MIVEX-891266 format. One record per residue (C-alpha): residue number from 1; residue in three letters; x, y, z. Coordinates in Angstrom, 3 decimals. Layout:
REM MIVEX-891266
+-----+-----+----------+----------+----------+
:   k :   r :     east :    north :       up :
+-----+-----+----------+----------+----------+
: NUM : ala :        X :        Y :        Z :
...
+-----+-----+----------+----------+----------+
//
This chain:
REM MIVEX-891266
+-----+-----+----------+----------+----------+
:   k :   r :     east :    north :       up :
+-----+-----+----------+----------+----------+
:   1 : met :    6.501 :   12.328 :  -36.437 :
:   2 : phe :    7.089 :   11.346 :  -32.824 :
:   3 : asn :    7.285 :   13.640 :  -29.820 :
:   4 : lys :   10.975 :   13.908 :  -28.865 :
:   5 : asp :   10.174 :   15.386 :  -25.452 :
:   6 : tyr :    9.678 :   12.038 :  -23.769 :
:   7 : thr :   11.660 :   11.738 :  -20.559 :
:   8 : asp :   14.164 :    8.976 :  -19.908 :
:   9 : val :   11.600 :    7.464 :  -17.553 :
:  10 : asp :    8.976 :    7.416 :  -20.331 :
:  11 : ile :   11.474 :    5.554 :  -22.510 :
:  12 : ile :   12.284 :    3.069 :  -19.733 :
:  13 : ile :    8.615 :    2.317 :  -19.060 :
:  14 : gly :    7.852 :    1.891 :  -22.750 :
:  15 : ala :   10.865 :   -0.366 :  -23.304 :
:  16 : leu :   10.197 :   -2.504 :  -20.220 :
:  17 : lys :    6.561 :   -3.058 :  -21.139 :
:  18 : lys :    7.362 :   -3.808 :  -24.780 :
:  19 : glu :   10.215 :   -6.211 :  -24.053 :
:  20 : phe :    8.343 :   -7.906 :  -21.222 :
:  21 : glu :    5.392 :   -8.533 :  -23.511 :
:  22 : gly :    7.706 :  -10.004 :  -26.139 :
:  23 : arg :    9.776 :  -11.872 :  -23.515 :
:  24 : arg :   12.927 :  -10.341 :  -24.961 :
:  25 : lys :   15.866 :  -11.427 :  -22.817 :
:  26 : asn :   18.773 :   -9.461 :  -24.255 :
:  27 : gly :   17.689 :   -5.851 :  -23.888 :
:  28 : leu :   16.772 :   -3.271 :  -21.262 :
:  29 : tyr :   14.203 :   -5.546 :  -19.605 :
:  30 : ser :   16.861 :   -8.222 :  -19.129 :
:  31 : leu :   19.339 :   -5.677 :  -17.783 :
:  32 : phe :   16.902 :   -4.374 :  -15.168 :
:  33 : gln :   15.826 :   -7.897 :  -14.209 :
:  34 : thr :   19.339 :   -9.196 :  -13.604 :
:  35 : val :   20.880 :   -6.066 :  -12.104 :
:  36 : phe :   17.959 :   -5.545 :   -9.728 :
:  37 : ala :   17.696 :   -9.191 :   -8.634 :
:  38 : tyr :   21.453 :   -9.465 :   -8.127 :
:  39 : his :   21.864 :   -6.338 :   -6.006 :
:  40 : ser :   18.642 :   -6.599 :   -4.002 :
:  41 : asn :   19.215 :  -10.271 :   -3.127 :
:  42 : his :   22.919 :   -9.707 :   -2.411 :
:  43 : ile :   21.983 :   -7.017 :    0.113 :
:  44 : glu :   20.099 :   -9.805 :    1.932 :
:  45 : gly :   22.972 :  -12.321 :    1.787 :
:  46 : ser :   22.698 :  -14.138 :   -1.552 :
:  47 : asn :   25.934 :  -15.648 :   -2.852 :
:  48 : leu :   25.029 :  -15.722 :   -6.552 :
:  49 : thr :   27.242 :  -13.537 :   -8.726 :
:  50 : glu :   25.799 :  -11.061 :  -11.211 :
:  51 : asn :   26.821 :  -13.345 :  -14.087 :
:  52 : gln :   25.156 :  -16.326 :  -12.424 :
:  53 : thr :   22.012 :  -14.276 :  -11.852 :
:  54 : ala :   21.993 :  -13.224 :  -15.508 :
:  55 : phe :   22.524 :  -16.817 :  -16.665 :
:  56 : leu :   19.691 :  -18.015 :  -14.441 :
:  57 : phe :   17.374 :  -15.369 :  -15.884 :
:  58 : asp :   18.382 :  -16.097 :  -19.480 :
:  59 : thr :   18.305 :  -19.905 :  -19.349 :
:  60 : gly :   16.512 :  -20.910 :  -16.159 :
:  61 : thr :   19.523 :  -23.039 :  -15.238 :
:  62 : leu :   22.881 :  -22.874 :  -13.451 :
:  63 : gly :   25.791 :  -25.176 :  -14.159 :
:  64 : gly :   29.488 :  -25.810 :  -13.731 :
:  65 : asp :   31.643 :  -28.646 :  -12.437 :
:  66 : asn :   32.403 :  -28.583 :   -8.713 :
:  67 : val :   30.278 :  -25.455 :   -8.249 :
:  68 : tyr :   27.728 :  -25.513 :   -5.454 :
:  69 : tyr :   24.774 :  -23.191 :   -5.095 :
:  70 : arg :   22.584 :  -22.525 :   -2.109 :
:  71 : val :   19.072 :  -23.554 :   -3.133 :
:  72 : lys :   17.480 :  -20.583 :   -1.381 :
:  73 : asp :   19.616 :  -18.168 :   -3.426 :
:  74 : ile :   18.284 :  -19.687 :   -6.651 :
:  75 : glu :   14.700 :  -19.757 :   -5.402 :
:  76 : glu :   14.824 :  -16.116 :   -4.308 :
:  77 : ala :   16.450 :  -14.988 :   -7.564 :
:  78 : gln :   13.624 :  -16.661 :   -9.486 :
:  79 : gly :   11.132 :  -15.139 :   -7.069 :
:  80 : his :   12.610 :  -11.695 :   -7.683 :
:  81 : phe :   12.243 :  -12.183 :  -11.451 :
:  82 : leu :    8.561 :  -13.021 :  -10.922 :
:  83 : met :    8.083 :  -10.058 :   -8.588 :
:  84 : phe :    9.558 :   -7.686 :  -11.183 :
:  85 : asp :    7.252 :   -9.130 :  -13.855 :
:  86 : his :    4.253 :   -8.686 :  -11.583 :
:  87 : met :    5.314 :   -5.085 :  -10.964 :
:  88 : leu :    5.146 :   -4.492 :  -14.727 :
:  89 : lys :    1.827 :   -6.315 :  -15.139 :
:  90 : ser :    0.208 :   -4.309 :  -12.330 :
:  91 : phe :    1.989 :   -1.048 :  -13.161 :
:  92 : asp :   -1.152 :    0.896 :  -14.082 :
:  93 : glu :   -2.928 :   -0.011 :  -10.833 :
:  94 : pro :   -2.693 :    2.184 :   -7.717 :
:  95 : leu :   -0.428 :    1.045 :   -4.892 :
:  96 : ser :   -2.405 :   -1.001 :   -2.367 :
:  97 : glu :   -2.033 :   -3.570 :    0.397 :
:  98 : lys :   -3.176 :   -6.249 :   -2.035 :
:  99 : met :   -0.413 :   -5.303 :   -4.477 :
: 100 : ile :    2.265 :   -5.265 :   -1.779 :
: 101 : lys :    1.175 :   -8.702 :   -0.561 :
: 102 : ser :    1.257 :   -9.993 :   -4.136 :
: 103 : phe :    4.843 :   -8.756 :   -4.506 :
: 104 : his :    5.762 :  -10.737 :   -1.406 :
: 105 : tyr :    3.975 :  -13.821 :   -2.691 :
: 106 : cys :    5.867 :  -13.705 :   -6.002 :
: 107 : leu :    9.184 :  -13.354 :   -4.160 :
: 108 : lys :    8.630 :  -16.053 :   -1.558 :
: 109 : ala :    6.118 :  -18.622 :   -2.867 :
: 110 : gly :    8.889 :  -20.835 :   -4.252 :
: 111 : val :   11.238 :  -20.646 :   -1.257 :
: 112 : phe :   11.213 :  -24.036 :    0.499 :
: 113 : glu :   13.033 :  -22.821 :    3.621 :
: 114 : asp :   10.378 :  -20.173 :    4.326 :
: 115 : lys :    7.597 :  -22.744 :    3.960 :
: 116 : leu :    9.473 :  -25.146 :    6.227 :
: 117 : asn :    9.738 :  -22.406 :    8.845 :
: 118 : gly :    6.001 :  -21.811 :    8.634 :
: 119 : tyr :    6.377 :  -18.235 :    7.412 :
: 120 : ala :    3.298 :  -16.529 :    6.003 :
: 121 : ile :    3.718 :  -16.148 :    2.227 :
: 122 : gly :    1.925 :  -13.231 :    0.612 :
: 123 : glu :    0.392 :  -12.359 :    3.969 :
: 124 : tyr :    1.481 :  -10.259 :    6.922 :
: 125 : lys :    3.709 :  -11.801 :    9.581 :
: 126 : thr :    2.419 :  -13.822 :   12.511 :
: 127 : leu :    5.618 :  -13.696 :   14.597 :
: 128 : met :    7.523 :  -10.778 :   16.098 :
: 129 : asn :   10.682 :   -9.723 :   14.229 :
: 130 : arg :   13.428 :   -7.113 :   14.361 :
: 131 : val :   15.115 :   -4.623 :   12.020 :
: 132 : gly :   18.719 :   -4.552 :   13.212 :
: 133 : thr :   18.418 :   -3.455 :   16.840 :
: 134 : ile :   14.877 :   -2.128 :   16.423 :
: 135 : thr :   11.878 :   -4.288 :   17.324 :
: 136 : ala :    9.430 :   -4.027 :   14.438 :
: 137 : ala :    5.675 :   -3.589 :   14.745 :
: 138 : his :    3.716 :   -6.285 :   16.559 :
: 139 : pro :    1.883 :   -8.601 :   14.121 :
: 140 : asp :   -1.476 :   -7.459 :   15.514 :
: 141 : glu :   -0.611 :   -3.837 :   14.665 :
: 142 : val :    0.544 :   -4.463 :   11.101 :
: 143 : pro :   -2.819 :   -4.308 :    9.236 :
: 144 : tyr :   -3.709 :   -0.956 :   10.822 :
: 145 : leu :   -0.220 :    0.508 :   10.342 :
: 146 : met :   -0.068 :   -0.604 :    6.707 :
: 147 : glu :   -3.490 :    0.844 :    5.954 :
: 148 : leu :   -2.410 :    4.106 :    7.596 :
: 149 : leu :    0.900 :    4.196 :    5.714 :
: 150 : ile :   -0.596 :    3.547 :    2.281 :
: 151 : ser :   -3.590 :    5.852 :    2.697 :
: 152 : gly :   -1.337 :    8.666 :    3.916 :
: 153 : tyr :    1.025 :    8.197 :    0.997 :
: 154 : met :   -1.709 :    7.924 :   -1.640 :
: 155 : asn :   -3.686 :   10.872 :   -0.253 :
: 156 : gln :   -0.854 :   13.391 :   -0.222 :
: 157 : lys :   -1.778 :   16.880 :   -1.396 :
: 158 : phe :    0.138 :   16.587 :   -4.661 :
: 159 : gln :   -0.533 :   13.530 :   -6.798 :
: 160 : lys :    3.027 :   13.469 :   -8.099 :
: 161 : lys :    5.549 :   12.253 :   -5.526 :
: 162 : gln :    9.119 :   13.417 :   -5.039 :
: 163 : tyr :   12.097 :   11.251 :   -4.122 :
: 164 : lys :   11.762 :   12.297 :   -0.494 :
: 165 : asp :    8.152 :   11.056 :   -0.360 :
: 166 : ile :    9.124 :    7.663 :   -1.786 :
: 167 : leu :   12.110 :    7.338 :    0.549 :
: 168 : arg :   10.011 :    8.194 :    3.597 :
: 169 : phe :    7.486 :    5.543 :    2.568 :
: 170 : his :   10.345 :    3.047 :    2.214 :
: 171 : val :   11.698 :    3.896 :    5.657 :
: 172 : glu :    8.289 :    3.541 :    7.313 :
: 173 : leu :    7.579 :    0.256 :    5.529 :
: 174 : glu :   10.906 :   -1.127 :    6.752 :
: 175 : lys :   10.128 :    0.092 :   10.267 :
: 176 : ile :    6.797 :   -1.749 :   10.269 :
: 177 : his :    8.480 :   -4.819 :    8.709 :
: 178 : pro :    5.089 :   -6.294 :    7.778 :
: 179 : phe :    6.352 :   -9.655 :    6.500 :
: 180 : gln :    8.269 :  -12.403 :    8.256 :
: 181 : asp :   11.071 :  -12.147 :    5.687 :
: 182 : gly :   11.643 :  -10.369 :    2.380 :
: 183 : asn :   10.665 :   -6.898 :    3.584 :
: 184 : gly :   13.712 :   -5.155 :    2.101 :
: 185 : arg :   13.233 :   -6.614 :   -1.365 :
: 186 : val :    9.516 :   -5.871 :   -1.393 :
: 187 : gly :   10.278 :   -2.346 :   -0.191 :
: 188 : arg :   12.863 :   -1.812 :   -2.922 :
: 189 : ile :   10.553 :   -3.036 :   -5.715 :
: 190 : ile :    7.939 :   -0.547 :   -4.461 :
: 191 : met :   10.572 :    2.201 :   -4.417 :
: 192 : phe :   11.572 :    1.324 :   -8.003 :
: 193 : arg :    7.936 :    1.253 :   -9.150 :
: 194 : glu :    6.957 :    4.493 :   -7.471 :
: 195 : cys :    9.906 :    6.310 :   -9.045 :
: 196 : leu :    8.747 :    5.231 :  -12.504 :
: 197 : lys :    5.126 :    6.096 :  -11.690 :
: 198 : asn :    6.168 :    9.628 :  -10.769 :
: 199 : asp :    8.554 :   10.245 :  -13.697 :
: 200 : leu :   11.621 :    9.921 :  -11.456 :
: 201 : phe :   14.648 :    7.936 :  -12.548 :
: 202 : pro :   14.433 :    4.582 :  -10.726 :
: 203 : ile :   16.527 :    3.573 :   -7.739 :
: 204 : ile :   18.420 :    0.283 :   -7.499 :
: 205 : ile :   20.542 :    0.210 :   -4.343 :
: 206 : arg :   23.930 :   -1.335 :   -5.130 :
: 207 : asp :   25.320 :   -4.207 :   -3.080 :
: 208 : ile :   28.548 :   -2.249 :   -2.597 :
: 209 : asp :   26.509 :    0.357 :   -0.678 :
: 210 : ser :   24.502 :   -2.175 :    1.351 :
: 211 : met :   26.019 :   -1.400 :    4.769 :
: 212 : glu :   25.772 :    2.323 :    4.195 :
: 213 : tyr :   22.179 :    1.886 :    2.973 :
: 214 : lys :   21.117 :   -0.131 :    6.023 :
: 215 : his :   22.768 :    2.400 :    8.330 :
: 216 : ala :   21.010 :    5.260 :    6.535 :
: 217 : val :   17.625 :    3.531 :    6.867 :
: 218 : gly :   18.307 :    3.075 :   10.582 :
: 219 : ile :   19.131 :    6.769 :   11.008 :
: 220 : ala :   15.969 :    7.717 :    9.152 :
: 221 : gln :   13.908 :    5.473 :   11.429 :
: 222 : thr :   15.410 :    6.659 :   14.710 :
: 223 : glu :   16.201 :   10.305 :   13.948 :
: 224 : asn :   13.661 :   11.115 :   11.211 :
: 225 : asp :   16.529 :   12.228 :    8.969 :
: 226 : ile :   16.623 :   10.877 :    5.403 :
: 227 : ser :   19.616 :   12.918 :    4.218 :
: 228 : ala :   22.053 :    9.969 :    4.418 :
: 229 : leu :   19.581 :    7.790 :    2.530 :
: 230 : gln :   19.185 :   10.502 :   -0.101 :
: 231 : asn :   22.947 :   10.510 :   -0.612 :
: 232 : ile :   22.995 :    6.745 :   -1.115 :
: 233 : thr :   20.139 :    6.816 :   -3.602 :
: 234 : glu :   21.751 :    9.657 :   -5.567 :
: 235 : lys :   24.859 :    7.505 :   -6.035 :
: 236 : ser :   22.702 :    4.553 :   -7.088 :
: 237 : ile :   20.796 :    6.656 :   -9.605 :
: 238 : met :   23.977 :    8.007 :  -11.180 :
: 239 : ala :   25.430 :    4.502 :  -11.561 :
: 240 : leu :   22.221 :    3.170 :  -13.103 :
: 241 : lys :   21.933 :    6.118 :  -15.496 :
: 242 : glu :   25.365 :    5.343 :  -16.915 :
: 243 : glu :   24.512 :    1.664 :  -17.270 :
: 244 : val :   21.252 :    2.175 :  -19.177 :
: 245 : lys :   22.216 :    5.298 :  -21.148 :
: 246 : pro :   23.048 :    3.457 :  -24.422 :
: 247 : tyr :   19.727 :    1.603 :  -24.337 :
: 248 : ile :   17.727 :    4.786 :  -23.751 :
: 249 : glu :   19.527 :    6.598 :  -26.570 :
: 250 : asn :   18.889 :    3.668 :  -28.906 :
: 251 : phe :   15.178 :    3.590 :  -28.106 :
: 252 : arg :   14.948 :    7.376 :  -28.448 :
: 253 : asp :   16.184 :    6.925 :  -32.027 :
: 254 : asn :   13.620 :    4.163 :  -32.599 :
: 255 : leu :   10.534 :    5.459 :  -30.795 :
: 256 : glu :    8.200 :    3.656 :  -33.172 :
: 257 : leu :    9.166 :    0.401 :  -31.427 :
: 258 : ile :    7.806 :    1.463 :  -28.028 :
: 259 : ile :    5.501 :    4.422 :  -28.696 :
: 260 : asp :    2.355 :    2.405 :  -27.894 :
: 261 : tyr :    3.787 :    1.464 :  -24.490 :
: 262 : ile :    4.818 :    4.936 :  -23.322 :
: 263 : pro :    2.374 :    6.293 :  -20.708 :
: 264 : glu :    0.330 :    9.387 :  -21.412 :
: 265 : arg :    0.958 :   11.871 :  -18.650 :
: 266 : thr :   -1.619 :   14.501 :  -17.809 :
: 267 : gly :   -0.947 :   18.216 :  -17.870 :
: 268 : asn :   -1.087 :   18.238 :  -14.083 :
: 269 : glu :    1.628 :   15.596 :  -13.911 :
: 270 : lys :    3.872 :   17.601 :  -16.225 :
: 271 : glu :    3.248 :   20.716 :  -14.166 :
: 272 : met :    4.318 :   18.885 :  -11.027 :
: 273 : glu :    7.633 :   17.662 :  -12.486 :
: 274 : gly :   10.601 :   18.873 :  -10.529 :
: 275 : arg :    8.690 :   19.931 :   -7.438 :
+-----+-----+----------+----------+----------+
//
């Protein structure tokens, strides 16, 4: 007899790990891979459609007569797939600078344009850059600021994080802008991961909300107010819940398929839920 008190997040983690291990490409793992890669890359200017992204994930190819694709869009979609896989493989490890750099490496190692430009791949930036109208941290400051950000986040009084803690980390990471390019996508994979780690329904920012999202991040950086960003993420969570609901219900009826992949949460973690 299986425990029916597993949260939706427990079910998602178990299903993702199980289907990733079996390389199943027509279930919840595939849905998260394609939806996440499509929206996160589109926020940064990709022209691939959601169907094209799904086809690329499923088959590794793109086709069609008289259809032209920007090579970088394909390379970054494939990089996002690899980054998501690495997030699952390293899921049980604590968040660290090494992990964040490895996310960036997965995303950008296959992008020819970035290599041609001499961008650091999987390492912190060497050139100054900007976030909208804000000048990001100087390259020389990045290692110290990243160490400070991660240690402060990991050493918070309560082990279990709330949405506001994860959003504030995201805002600060974007403000530092530690990499030459790809900061937003690395930041969003961390946000997704940290939600799952803390039994919070994951966040995937939708492309339709991209301008509002970027504006909300800017307000949070300049005015220390995350309320607009919280509103955006609440909308994203509601949309994602509806999309994955049938899969979660199906797995809840077939727990034996994923029971070995569902994380064991401590009593302290359960006590902290909802705080």
